[in-house]
C-alpha positions as CSV (number, residue, x, y, z in Angstrom):
1,X,-314.4,89.3,104.1
2,X,-311.9,86.6,103.2
3,X,-311.5,83.5,105.1
4,X,-307.7,82.2,105.9
5,X,-307.6,79.4,103.2
6,X,-309.1,81.7,100.9
7,X,-305.3,83.4,101.7
8,X,-303.5,80.0,101.6
9,X,-304.5,79.0,98.1
10,X,-304.4,82.5,96.6
11,X,-300.4,82.4,98.1
12,X,-299.8,79.1,97.3
13,X,-301.5,79.3,93.5
14,X,-298.9,82.8,93.5
15,X,-295.9,80.4,94.0
16,X,-296.8,77.1,91.8
17,X,-297.7,79.6,89.3
18,X,-294.0,81.5,89.3
19,X,-292.8,77.7,89.6
20,X,-293.8,77.2,86.2
21,X,-293.1,80.2,84.8
22,X,-289.3,79.3,85.7
23,X,-289.7,75.9,84.9
24,X,-291.5,77.4,81.4
25,X,-288.0,79.8,81.1
26,X,-285.6,76.9,82.1
27,X,-286.6,74.6,79.0
28,X,-286.6,77.4,76.7
29,X,-283.6,77.9,77.5
30,X,-281.9,74.5,77.1
31,X,-280.7,73.5,73.2
32,X,-283.2,70.8,71.5
33,X,-280.1,68.6,72.0
34,X,-279.5,67.9,75.6
35,X,-277.0,65.5,76.7
36,X,-276.2,64.8,72.4
37,X,-279.0,62.3,72.6
38,X,-279.9,63.1,69.1
39,X,-278.0,61.3,68.2
40,X,-280.0,58.0,69.0
41,X,-282.1,59.4,66.1
42,X,-280.0,57.7,63.9
43,X,-280.5,54.3,65.2
44,X,-283.2,52.3,64.8
45,X,-283.4,48.3,65.2
46,X,-285.3,47.3,62.0
47,X,-286.4,44.2,60.3
48,X,-283.4,41.4,62.1
49,X,-282.5,39.1,59.0
50,X,-283.6,36.0,61.1
51,X,-287.0,35.1,62.3
52,X,-287.6,33.9,65.5
53,X,-288.1,30.3,64.0
54,X,-284.2,30.1,63.4
55,X,-282.2,28.2,65.2
56,X,-279.4,30.6,66.7
57,X,-278.5,32.1,70.0
58,X,-280.2,34.9,69.3
59,X,-283.5,33.9,68.2
60,X,-283.2,32.0,71.4
């Protein structure tokens, strides 16, 4: 005989799996450059021309 807790566990697990599958499908449909954020891939700070010991307002 299956207990009430086991039935609840199965139902919750099925709901979680359904939500997971829905999320995976939704993520597959979205573009890889969502919100145009791939533009930030080209930006980098790189090595600066000033050292920390320089006495400028940017190095303080």
